[in-house]
KEMAR-983986 format. One line per 2 residues: number of its first residue (from 1); their letters; for each residue y, x, z of N, C-alpha, C. Coordinates in pm, whole numbers, plus 50000, padded with zeros to 5 digits. Layout:
residues N
NUM	A	Y/X/Z/Y/X/Z/Y/X/Z  ...
end
This chain:
residues 364
1	MR	49880/50083/50000/50000/50000/50000/50126/50087/50000  50111/50191/50079/50221/50285/50088/50243/50358/49955
3	KK	50131/50400/49890/50141/50467/49760/50202/50376/49655  50169/50251/49661/50220/50155/49564/50370/50143/49573
5	KT	50423/50145/49697/50569/50137/49714/50636/50263/49658  50572/50378/49678/50630/50503/49628/50642/50502/49476
7	WM	50538/50461/49407/50541/50454/49260/50643/50353/49211  50660/50248/49283/50759/50146/49245/50900/50203/49254
9	LI	50925/50284/49360/51057/50346/49377/51086/50446/49265  50983/50528/49228/51000/50626/49121/51028/50559/48988
11	LT	50955/50454/48956/50972/50381/48831/51111/50320/48823  51154/50265/48935/51289/50204/48940/51396/50309/48913
13	AV	51380/50431/48973/51479/50538/48955/51484/50583/48809  51368/50594/48745/51364/50636/48604/51436/50536/48516
15	IV	51409/50409/48541/51474/50304/48462/51625/50308/48478  51671/50329/48602/51815/50333/48629/51879/50452/48557
17	CG	51814/50573/48562/51867/50693/48494/51874/50672/48343  51771/50609/48285/51768/50586/48141/51881/50495/48099
19	IS	51901/50387/48177/52009/50293/48143/52144/50362/48154  52163/50448/48259/52290/50517/48279/52318/50613/48165
21	SF	52216/50688/48119/52234/50783/48008/52269/50712/47879  52205/50600/47852/52233/50523/47732/52376/50475/47731
23	LY	52419/50420/47850/52557/50370/47859/52658/50484/47842  52627/50605/47894/52720/50718/47884/52733/50766/47739
25	IS	52620/50779/47671/52622/50823/47531/52695/50724/47444  52671/50595/47470/52738/50492/47390/52888/50495/47409
27	SH	52931/50529/47530/53075/50529/47559/53143/50660/47521  53069/50770/47489/53126/50901/47454/53060/50959/47327
29	PS	53062/50887/47215/52995/50938/47093/53062/51062/47034  53197/51073/47038/53267/51184/46976/53235/51315/47046
31	QM	53220/51311/47178/53190/51432/47252/53052/51485/47216  52957/51401/47194/52822/51443/47159/52818/51504/47018
33	KT	52895/51443/46929/52899/51497/46793/52963/51637/46792  53068/51654/46875/53134/51783/46883/53039/51889/46935
35	KN	52960/51853/47035/52863/51949/47090/52760/51988/46986  52713/51889/46909/52615/51919/46804/52676/52008/46696
37	AD	52803/51977/46662/52870/52058/46559/52891/52200/46608  52930/52213/46739/52951/52345/46795/52820/52424/46797
39	AG	52712/52352/46827/52582/52420/46828/52544/52466/46688  52577/52385/46583/52549/52425/46444/52631/52545/46403
41	AF	52760/52545/46444/52847/52658/46410/52801/52784/46480  52751/52768/46601/52704/52883/46678/52583/52948/46610
43	NA	52497/52862/46551/52377/52914/46487/52404/52970/46347  52521/52934/46283/52553/52982/46148/52598/53128/46153
45	LQ	52589/53198/46033/52638/53335/46023/52790/53334/46022  52850/53418/46104/52995/53424/46115/53045/53561/46069
47	FK	53158/53561/45995/53215/53684/45944/53365/53684/45971  53416/53801/46012/53559/53816/46034/53628/53859/45905
49	VT	53744/53802/45879/53827/53845/45766/53903/53970/45811  53891/54079/45734/53950/54206/45773/54047/54258/45668
51	KE	54123/54361/45707/54210/54432/45613/54161/54576/45607  54124/54622/45489/54068/54756/45474/54080/54802/45329
53	DL	54047/54930/45307/54044/54984/45170/53920/54931/45099  53940/54873/44983/53829/54819/44904/53806/54909/44783
55	IN	53685/54960/44771/53651/55054/44662/53535/54998/44581  53555/54993/44450/53448/54955/44359/53393/55082/44294
57	SI	53263/55090/44279/53204/55215/44230/53085/55190/44139  53046/55297/44068/52929/55295/43980/52838/55412/44021
59	EV	52713/55384/44040/52616/55487/44076/52555/55549/43950  52549/55682/43947/52493/55752/43831/52396/55861/43880
61	KG	52308/55903/43790/52214/56011/43819/52206/56103/43698  52179/56231/43723/52167/56324/43613/52131/56463/43663
63	KS	52145/56561/43574/52111/56700/43604/52237/56787/43599  52238/56889/43684/52348/56984/43680/52327/57081/43563
65	SY	52435/57123/43503/52429/57219/43393/52555/57303/43396  52550/57418/43330/52668/57505/43326/52771/57445/43231
67	EK	52893/57438/43280/53001/57379/43201/53036/57466/43081  53031/57597/43102/53069/57690/42996/52953/57784/42967
69	ET	52894/57772/42848/52787/57859/42802/52827/57919/42667  52830/58050/42660/52864/58119/42535/52736/58176/42474
71	RV	52698/58126/42358/52576/58172/42292/52599/58309/42230  52497/58394/42239/52503/58528/42182/52406/58535/42065
73	YA	52459/58561/41945/52379/58568/41823/52382/58711/41767  52273/58749/41700/52267/58881/41637/52364/58886/41520
75	PF	52451/58989/41513/52548/58996/41402/52481/59029/41269  52368/59101/41272/52292/59131/41151/52150/59169/41190
77	SG	52062/59169/41093/51922/59202/41119/51906/59353/41136  51822/59391/41232/51801/59533/41250/51729/59565/41379
79	EI	51699/59694/41396/51636/59744/41518/51742/59762/41627  51704/59734/41750/51796/59754/41862/51775/59895/41917
81	KA	51879/59977/41911/51868/60115/41957/51871/60123/42110  51950/60034/42173/51959/60041/42320/52014/59909/42376
83	WH	51961/59871/42493/52015/59760/42571/52097/59819/42686  52218/59764/42705/52304/59814/42813/52307/59721/42933
85	IT	52238/59608/42925/52238/59512/43038/52095/59460/43057  52074/59390/43169/51945/59329/43199/51963/59179/43216
87	DG	51852/59107/43218/51858/58962/43235/51918/58926/43371  52016/58836/43370/52080/58795/43495/52191/58885/43542
89	AQ	52229/58984/43461/52333/59078/43500/52472/59017/43481  52563/59056/43571/52703/59015/43559/52770/59100/43452
91	VK	52838/59037/43358/52906/59111/43252/53053/59070/43246  53134/59161/43193/53275/59134/43173/53306/59133/43024
93	KG	53406/59058/42988/53445/59048/42848/53476/59187/42794  53416/59222/42678/53437/59352/42618/53334/59456/42659
95	QP	53248/59425/42754/53145/59520/42799/53032/59526/42697  52984/59646/42659/52873/59657/42562/52746/59590/42615
97	LF	52682/59510/42529/52556/59446/42566/52436/59519/42506  52446/59549/42376/52337/59620/42309/52394/59692/42187
99	EL	52311/59783/42131/52354/59858/42013/52247/59847/41905  52289/59802/41788/52198/59787/41674/52202/59911/41584
101	DA	52091/59938/41517/52085/60047/41420/52151/60001/41290  52265/60060/41259/52342/60019/41141/52317/60108/41020
103	TP	52217/60196/41027/52190/60289/40916/52164/60216/40784  52076/60112/40781/52055/60041/40654/52183/59979/40598
105	LR	52267/59928/40685/52392/59868/40640/52484/59974/40578  52490/60089/40641/52576/60196/40588/52527/60241/40451
107	SE	52395/60242/40431/52340/60277/40300/52381/60174/40196  52378/60048/40232/52419/59942/40139/52567/59955/40106
109	IA	52648/59990/40205/52791/60007/40182/52815/60124/40085  52741/60234/40104/52757/60350/40015/52718/60315/39872
111	AL	52610/60234/39856/52567/60195/39721/52671/60107/39654  52729/60016/39727/52834/59930/39671/52956/60010/39631
113	QS	52993/60106/39713/53110/60190/39681/53083/60274/39555  52960/60322/39539/52924/60399/39419/52932/60311/39295
115	NL	52880/60187/39306/52887/60095/39192/53031/60064/39155  53115/60049/39256/53255/60019/39231/53322/60136/39159
117	KK	53291/60258/39201/53350/60377/39138/53298/60394/38996  53169/60372/38976/53109/60384/38842/53170/60282/38747
119	QK	53191/60161/38796/53250/60056/38712/53391/60093/38670  53467/60156/38759/53603/60196/38727/53604/60307/38621
121	LE	53510/60402/38636/53502/60511/38539/53464/60459/38400  53372/60364/38396/53332/60306/38268/53448/60234/38202
123	AD	53530/60165/38282/53647/60096/38227/53749/60195/38173  53768/60307/38246/53862/60411/38200/53815/60473/38068
125	LA	53683/60497/38058/53627/60555/37936/53645/60461/37817  53624/60333/37840/53640/60236/37731/53785/60232/37683
127	NF	53877/60239/37776/54019/60238/37738/54057/60365/37663  53996/60477/37703/54025/60605/37636/53977/60603/37490
129	KA	53857/60551/37470/53803/60542/37335/53886/60450/37248  53933/60341/37308/54014/60245/37230/54147/60304/37189
131	AG	54198/60395/37268/54329/60455/37238/54318/60577/37149  54195/60629/37118/54176/60750/37038/54191/60724/36889
133	PG	54161/60831/36803/54171/60816/36655/54084/60702/36606  54135/60623/36518/54060/60509/36464/54070/60389/36553
135	GD	54156/60399/36656/54170/60286/36749/54266/60183/36694  54329/60108/36784/54416/59998/36746/54551/60046/36690
137	SV	54575/60178/36700/54707/60228/36657/54719/60245/36505  54612/60223/36427/54616/60237/36281/54707/60129/36223
139	AA	54788/60166/36123/54880/60070/36062/54807/59953/36002  54871/59838/36008/54804/59714/35964/54773/59717/35814
141	GA	54859/59781/35732/54836/59779/35588/54728/59875/35543  54682/59964/35631/54584/60067/35592/54441/60021/35606
143	VS	54417/59902/35654/54281/59851/35675/54262/59723/35597  54136/59698/35568/54104/59575/35497/54106/59457/35594
145	ED	54091/59339/35532/54091/59217/35615/53970/59214/35709  53853/59261/35661/53733/59263/35746/53749/59359/35862
147	DA	53810/59476/35831/53833/59573/35940/53929/59517/36045  54029/59445/35996/54126/59386/36090/54058/59286/36183
149	RQ	53965/59206/36125/53894/59109/36209/53808/59179/36314  53741/59288/36271/53657/59361/36363/53738/59424/36477
151	RF	53853/59481/36438/53938/59542/36540/53991/59436/36638  54024/59319/36586/54074/59211/36673/53965/59165/36770
153	AA	53841/59153/36714/53728/59111/36799/53700/59214/36906  53710/59344/36868/53686/59449/36966/53792/59446/37076
155	SE	53918/59423/37035/54027/59416/37133/54008/59300/37231  53970/59182/37179/53949/59066/37266/53828/59088/37357
157	GR	53725/59158/37301/53607/59187/37382/53640/59275/37500  53730/59375/37477/53771/59462/37588/53847/59386/37695
159	KI	53930/59290/37649/54006/59210/37746/53912/59127/37834  53811/59066/37770/53714/58985/37845/53636/59073/37943
161	QE	53599/59195/37895/53525/59286/37981/53610/59328/38101  53740/59348/38077/53830/59384/38188/53837/59272/38290
163	QL	53838/59147/38242/53841/59033/38334/53711/59025/38415  53599/59049/38344/53470/59048/38414/53464/59159/38518
165	NA	53517/59276/38480/53519/59388/38575/53604/59355/38698  53716/59285/38676/53804/59249/38787/53734/59153/38883
167	VN	53661/59054/38824/53587/58959/38908/53477/59031/38986  53408/59122/38917/53301/59198/38981/53356/59286/39093
169	DQ	53473/59346/39067/53538/59429/39169/53569/59347/39294  53623/59227/39271/53658/59141/39383/53534/59104/39466
171	SI	53423/59073/39395/53299/59038/39464/53247/59155/39547  53252/59273/39489/53204/59391/39562/53292/59420/39683
173	QL	53423/59402/39666/53516/59427/39778/53487/59332/39895  53455/59205/39862/53422/59109/39968/53292/59149/40039
175	QL	53193/59190/39961/53066/59234/40021/53088/59354/40112  53171/59448/40064/53200/59567/40145/53268/59530/40277
177	AK	53365/59435/40269/53438/59395/40390/53344/59330/40492  53253/59243/40444/53160/59176/40534/53062/59276/40598
179	KQ	53011/59367/40517/52916/59465/40570/52986/59561/40667  53110/59597/40636/53184/59685/40725/53211/59615/40860
181	EK	53239/59486/40851/53261/59408/40974/53134/59405/41060  53019/59391/40997/52892/59392/41069/52865/59527/41133
183	VE	52897/59634/41058/52877/59768/41113/52959/59788/41241  53080/59733/41239/53166/59744/41357/53110/59667/41477
185	QA	53020/59570/41449/52958/59493/41557/52823/59550/41600  52788/59666/41545/52660/59728/41582/52655/59753/41731
187	SF	52768/59795/41787/52779/59806/41933/52838/59674/41982  52750/59579/42014/52791/59441/42042/52842/59430/42186
189	VA	52959/59368/42202/53021/59355/42335/53022/59209/42379  53033/59188/42509/53033/59053/42566/53160/58978/42525
191	PE	53146/58857/42468/53264/58779/42428/53334/58710/42545  53262/58697/42661/53318/58628/42777/53267/58691/42906
193	NG	53332/58658/43016/53283/58697/43149/53172/58603/43191  53078/58653/43272/52974/58565/43324/52843/58638/43350
195	IF	52735/58560/43352/52601/58612/43372/52526/58606/43240  52466/58719/43199/52391/58722/43074/52247/58681/43101
197	LF	52197/58589/43018/52058/58543/43028/51992/58554/42891  51874/58620/42886/51800/58628/42761/51746/58491/42722
199	ED	51730/58470/42593/51671/58345/42545/51528/58331/42598  51457/58443/42603/51322/58447/42662/51320/58565/42759
201	SS	51334/58534/42888/51347/58640/42988/51220/58724/43002  51107/58672/42954/50981/58745/42966/50963/58849/42856
203	KI	51052/58845/42754/51036/58936/42641/51173/58983/42593  51200/59111/42620/51326/59170/42574/51309/59215/42429
205	PK	51385/59161/42335/51364/59193/42192/51396/59338/42159  51316/59393/42068/51338/59528/42018/51402/59526/41879
207	SV	51395/59413/41815/51462/59393/41686/51508/59249/41678  51606/59223/41594/51663/59088/41585/51685/59051/41440
209	EE	51697/58919/41419/51729/58865/41287/51872/58813/41289  51942/58828/41177/52081/58784/41169/52095/58636/41203
211	SV	52195/58603/41286/52231/58466/41327/52125/58399/41415  52025/58474/41462/51927/58420/41555/51979/58441/41697
213	RI	51967/58338/41782/52021/58346/41917/51939/58442/42003  52008/58533/42070/51943/58631/42157/51946/58584/42302
215	GK	52056/58523/42341/52072/58478/42480/52202/58404/42496  52252/58400/42619/52377/58330/42646/52446/58391/42768
217	IV	52575/58369/42776/52654/58411/42891/52706/58284/42958  52673/58267/43086/52712/58145/43157/52809/58178/43269
219	DL	52897/58083/43295/52993/58095/43405/52936/58017/43524  52886/58088/43625/52820/58022/43738/52918/57945/43825
221	TK	53047/57974/43812/53145/57905/43897/53183/57768/43844  53140/57735/43722/53177/57607/43662/53051/57531/43620
223	LQ	53014/57432/43701/52899/57349/43670/52943/57205/43651  52856/57127/43588/52889/56988/43560/52766/56900/43577
225	LV	52791/56773/43598/52686/56672/43603/52694/56591/43475  52587/56591/43400/52581/56513/43276/52489/56394/43301
227	CT	52541/56272/43283/52464/56150/43310/52495/56046/43203  52427/55933/43211/52450/55824/43116/52477/55695/43192
229	VG	52558/55608/43133/52586/55476/43189/52567/55372/43080  52546/55247/43121/52524/55139/43026/52654/55089/42964
231	EF	52639/55004/42864/52755/54954/42791/52845/54865/42876  52792/54808/42986/52874/54722/43071/52956/54804/43171
233	DV	52924/54933/43188/52997/55019/43281/53089/55118/43211  53061/55150/43085/53133/55259/43019/53283/55233/43011
235	FR	53326/55107/42998/53468/55076/42985/53540/55080/43120  53465/55088/43229/53526/55095/43362/53553/55239/43403
237	IK	53497/55335/43329/53509/55475/43367/53616/55544/43283  53706/55616/43349/53815/55686/43281/53817/55832/43326
239	PD	53866/55922/43240/53880/56063/43281/53967/56075/43406  53936/56176/43488/54006/56209/43613/53968/56120/43730
241	ML	53876/56024/43712/53830/55946/43826/53749/56035/43921  53765/56012/44052/53695/56092/44152/53549/56049/44162
243	VQ	53463/56147/44192/53319/56122/44204/53266/56190/44329  53192/56116/44411/53122/56173/44526/52980/56208/44480
245	VK	52942/56335/44494/52815/56383/44440/52723/56430/44552  52596/56393/44542/52494/56437/44637/52387/56515/44561
247	VD	52335/56620/44626/52226/56700/44570/52096/56646/44628  52007/56598/44540/51882/56536/44587/51799/56632/44672
249	AL	51798/56761/44637/51718/56858/44710/51783/56903/44840  51913/56876/44855/51986/56913/44977/52054/56788/45029
251	KQ	51984/56714/45114/52030/56582/45155/52167/56584/45222  52197/56692/45295/52323/56698/45368/52438/56753/45284
253	KK	52408/56801/45165/52511/56862/45081/52585/56756/44999  52716/56746/45020/52800/56653/44946/52908/56731/44873
255	LQ	52929/56696/44747/53026/56766/44664/53129/56670/44607  53242/56727/44570/53346/56650/44503/53338/56676/44352
257	GK	53359/56572/44275/53358/56586/44130/53468/56505/44066  53485/56522/43937/53588/56449/43862/53537/56422/43722
259	VE	53560/56301/43674/53518/56265/43539/53601/56344/43438  53533/56420/43353/53601/56500/43252/53602/56432/43116
261	KV	53489/56370/43081/53478/56314/42945/53383/56196/42944  53419/56093/42868/53334/55976/42848/53310/55964/42698
263	SK	53183/55968/42658/53149/55964/42516/53191/55831/42454  53239/55837/42331/53277/55716/42258/53165/55667/42167
265	FA	53052/55737/42172/52939/55700/42087/52814/55690/42173  52732/55590/42145/52607/55572/42219/52511/55685/42186
267	KS	52427/55719/42282/52328/55822/42259/52229/55777/42152  52186/55870/42071/52093/55840/41964/51966/55777/42018
269	GT	51926/55666/41958/51803/55598/42001/51827/55486/42098  51952/55475/42154/51979/55367/42250/52067/55259/42191
271	DQ	52096/55268/42061/52186/55171/41998/52114/55089/41891  51983/55070/41910/51904/54999/41810/51888/54850/41841
273	GT	51949/54804/41949/51943/54661/41982/51825/54621/42067  51732/54715/42091/51614/54681/42173/51644/54692/42322
275	SS	51748/54768/42358/51787/54782/42498/51936/54811/42505  51987/54814/42628/52129/54840/42647/52164/54980/42600
277	AQ	52272/54992/42524/52316/55124/42476/52361/55210/42592  52334/55340/42585/52369/55434/42689/52474/55532/42638
279	FE	52573/55562/42723/52682/55651/42687/52687/55768/42784  52711/55886/42732/52710/56007/42815/52844/56027/42885
281	VT	52835/56062/43013/52954/56088/43095/52940/56229/43152  53045/56311/43139/53045/56447/43190/53137/56455/43311
283	IS	53083/56507/43423/53157/56516/43549/53163/56663/43592  53283/56717/43610/53297/56855/43657/53275/56858/43808
285	LE	53218/56970/43857/53183/56983/43998/53260/57099/44061  53288/57086/44190/53354/57194/44261/53256/57310/44280
287	PN	53304/57435/44285/53215/57549/44303/53141/57541/44437  53013/57582/44435/52933/57587/44557/52821/57689/44536
289	EQ	52801/57774/44635/52704/57884/44620/52561/57834/44606  52533/57712/44653/52398/57658/44644/52375/57576/44517
291	LI	52479/57558/44439/52468/57475/44319/52430/57560/44199  52317/57528/44137/52270/57596/44017/52235/57492/43912
293	AG	52212/57538/43790/52179/57446/43682/52038/57391/43699  52019/57266/43655/51887/57204/43657/51857/57119/43778
295	LS	51951/57109/43875/51926/57028/43994/51948/56880/43965  51872/56795/44035/51891/56650/44023/52006/56608/44115
297	LS	52103/56538/44058/52223/56497/44133/52242/56347/44123  52304/56291/44228/52343/56150/44230/52493/56143/44252
299	GT	52560/56058/44177/52705/56049/44188/52753/55906/44205  52864/55893/44278/52930/55763/44295/53070/55775/44238
301	IE	53094/55705/44127/53224/55710/44060/53313/55597/44113  53428/55633/44167/53524/55533/44217/53604/55478/44099
303	TD	53572/55355/44058/53639/55296/43941/53764/55215/43978  53765/55156/44098/53880/55077/44144/53898/55100/44293
305	KK	54024/55097/44337/54052/55111/44479/54175/55029/44517  54159/54941/44617/54270/54860/44667/54292/54899/44814
307	PQ	54401/54968/44845/54424/55011/44984/54473/54895/45071  54414/54885/45190/54457/54790/45293/54482/54649/45236
309	TI	54374/54591/45188/54380/54456/45133/54292/54362/45215  54319/54231/45210/54240/54131/45284/54105/54116/45214
311	VV	53996/54134/45289/53863/54125/45230/53774/54037/45317  53671/53983/45253/53571/53900/45321/53436/53937/45260
313	PT	53328/53932/45336/53196/53962/45276/53168/53875/45154  53122/53936/45047/53093/53863/44923/52991/53753/44946
315	LA	52902/53775/45042/52799/53676/45074/52859/53543/45117  52977/53548/45179/53038/53426/45232/53123/53352/45130
317	VL	53143/53410/45013/53227/53347/44910/53140/53255/44825  53177/53128/44821/53106/53028/44742/53195/52987/44624
319	HE	53136/52925/44524/53218/52879/44413/53160/52752/44353  53251/52672/44304/53215/52545/44239/53291/52540/44108
321	KE	53217/52562/43997/53279/52579/43866/53372/52699/43870  53502/52681/43850/53596/52792/43850/53669/52808/43982
323	VY	53632/52732/44082/53702/52734/44211/53618/52810/44313  53681/52907/44381/53615/52984/44486/53661/52932/44621
325	YV	53570/52928/44720/53606/52878/44852/53515/52941/44957  53557/52925/45083/53477/52968/45198/53475/52854/45299
327	ML	53383/52863/45394/53380/52768/45505/53448/52836/45623  53567/52785/45658/53653/52846/45759/53633/52780/45895
329	QT	53619/52862/45999/53607/52812/46137/53748/52783/46190  53773/52659/46231/53901/52618/46288/53877/52555/46425
331	PQ	53984/52536/46504/53966/52470/46634/53907/52331/46623  53926/52265/46510/53873/52130/46490/53730/52133/46435
333	GV	53681/52251/46401/53546/52263/46345/53548/52344/46216  53443/52335/46139/53429/52410/46014/53481/52326/45898
335	ER	53569/52387/45818/53624/52315/45703/53623/52404/45580  53624/52340/45465/53629/52414/45338/53770/52464/45313
337	RD	53780/52594/45265/53911/52650/45233/53903/52718/45095  53978/52664/44999/53983/52724/44866/54059/52856/44872
339	IE	54013/52957/44798/54076/53088/44800/54093/53140/44659  54181/53241/44645/54199/53312/44519/54150/53454/44539
341	IG	54057/53499/44454/53996/53630/44475/54050/53732/44375  54032/53862/44413/54072/53971/44325/53954/54060/44294
343	LE	53958/54184/44341/53852/54280/44315/53724/54239/44389  53612/54244/44316/53482/54210/44374/53390/54331/44374
345	TP	53317/54348/44483/53210/54448/44491/53087/54375/44545  52970/54437/44538/52850/54371/44590/52861/54338/44739
347	EK	52941/54415/44815/52951/54393/44959/53074/54313/45001  53190/54345/44942/53316/54284/44985/53391/54226/44866
349	TE	53474/54124/44894/53556/54061/44791/53699/54053/44842  53794/54090/44756/53935/54083/44791/53983/53938/44785
351	VL	54059/53897/44887/54115/53762/44893/54265/53772/44874  54314/53721/44762/54457/53728/44732/54534/53615/44799
353	KG	54467/53501/44819/54537/53385/44873/54436/53292/44942  54475/53240/45060/54391/53141/45127/54340/53181/45263
355	LN	54338/53312/45294/54288/53359/45423/54382/53464/45481  54374/53481/45614/54453/53581/45683/54360/53673/45762
357	EG	54409/53792/45791/54331/53885/45871/54300/53823/46007  54175/53834/46049/54135/53778/46179/54070/53643/46169
359	DT	54083/53572/46054/54015/53443/46037/53864/53465/46044  53793/53357/46075/53647/53361/46080/53591/53264/45979
361	VV	53503/53314/45895/53434/53228/45797/53288/53224/45835  53224/53113/45802/53084/53093/45839/53002/53064/45714
363	LQ	52875/53098/45724/52781/53066/45619/52669/52986/45681  52668/52854/45654/52573/52764/45721/52442/52756/45645
end
């Protein structure tokens, strides 16, 4: 009996609490909605509108190479009498690199000079014979018409021969000048300052062929990053833009670079319509003792920069057709706010109109 009374009291209390809660909720609906809205805003992602430097960039990859390479070619074919440098040696402009045997060339020059002298003597002899007895000096009335024709033909023949001799002389003189120039290069000197590298470091040549490359002289203080970019990025890159460069093999090494040249023509094989065309970009690098040719490099090219501008995370920017907006947190709750945007990056977007520094936007 006693237990029955206890359960009756508990049931009565529950009923009274339920009725009281229902009456309270019915009489305060706006407060409950505000609490629910506040709870939703609390659970949404919130972002602060800030003022900062906004930088847009393009990521590139490529290999380091020497900016200045001077190719060394053999001035003429021949045996090498002596090498004055070794592979990897530092050379100065004008320093002897090697000496070629010019004996065959000098023999050719002597033969040409002999031919030139012989040709001159033959021309002098022909002129002497023409001026002697029975030559052109005989009076016109003393010869027959046939003799006159023969003498005229002989005279014209000598003139033509003189012209041919003059042309031949000119040709021989040009050959002599070229061969003499080659002889003067027998003791070949460095055309530039730098490091000399053989074309094949494992084999030092003992003889060379004319115009065949022997090696190169490189300037180790001037290196560059050569990379390619797609057709959608090439128009954003201009000479003199700054580049932050990282060396893949040296994670902590960061270098400064500058865009030197942007190709105006697509690389061969990338302009056939099967894929995006690629354009070559050359970036000069600051000197560094650890930087050598052939390293894999990564670069960040700064294409746009807006100092101290109002920005908001790009993730929070929504758009409807041509209108951009955000969901702004206000004392009355979350409301839509149309904005005007400027520079966009994958992380941040510039806000030209509609927001102030310190505002809070939410992404529900």
